[in-house]
N, C-alpha and C positions, 0 to 999 in steps of 0.2 A: 346267685353266683354259683358257678360250677365248682366242683371240688378239684382245685388245681393240683393238689398233692398227688393225684393219680398219675400225672404226666410230668412231674417235676424232678428232673435229674439233680443230683447234689450240686452241680455247677451253677444251678439257677438259684441257689440260696446264698445270699450275701449277708454280711454282718456289719451293723453299725458298731462304733466303738463301745457304746453303752451296753451292747447285747451281752457281753460277758462280765459286766460290772459285779454281778453277784456270784462270780466264780463257777458259773455253769459252762462247761466246755462246749465247743462247737459240735463235737460228736454227739454229746448228750442232747443238744438242741435239735440236731438233725434227726435223731432217733424219735424224739417227741413229735416232730412235724410229720414224719413218715408213719408213725404208729399211734396217733392221738386217739383219745377216747371221746373228746368233745372238741368241736371247732365251731366258733361263732364270730360274728362281727360286732365291733364296739366302736362308737364314735370317738373322734379325737378328744383329748381332755378339754374341758371348757376353759376359755380364757387364753388359749394358746394361739395367738395370731400367726397366720402363715402355715398352719399345720392342718391342712384340710383332709388328709388321708384317713380313711377308715382303717381301724386295726383289725387284723385277723388274730384271734386268740385261740391257741392250741393248748389243751389240757391233756396231760398224759404222763406216763412213767418213763423214766430213763432206763437204760439196760439193767440197772440194779434194782429197779422197782420203786425208786423215789418219785413221788408225784411232783411234776413241774408245771409251770405256766410259761408259755412262750408267746410273745406278741410280734407280729410282722406286718409289713405293709406290702401290698401287691404292687410290683413294678410294672411300668408300661409294656415291658417285653414279656410279661407273664411270670417272671421270677418273683422271689420274695426277698425283702430286706428285713432281717430280724433286728428289732430295736430293743427287745427286753426279754430276759429269761431269769427265772428264779424259782426257788421252792414254792410250791403251791400255797397261796395265802388263803385265809378264811373267807375273803371276798368271793372266791370261786369254789370253795370247798363243797357246798351243797350241789352245785351243778355237776361237779366231778363225781361225787358220791352217787348221784342219781344215774349217771351214765354207767357206773360200774355194775349196777343191778341188772 
């Protein structure tokens, strides 16, 4: 997959209702997508019928330096639908720390 963030205007980032559930603002989310340290793909959660889309995971800092994780789905038009954002969990900490070195 090519790195779509190189050609992604802000207007091409949409947000699911759940994207800001953990009180991460849309501006902070956009910042991580534009300036991530690590980006990788993850399969959809097991047992979720009708959710075939691969997740794009972005790990990076917000403008204040807080590490965040952001998950999005690539849309058919090339844009992104952000479905999750929160402070970086231990689940992704090692991958994030390795990218910082």
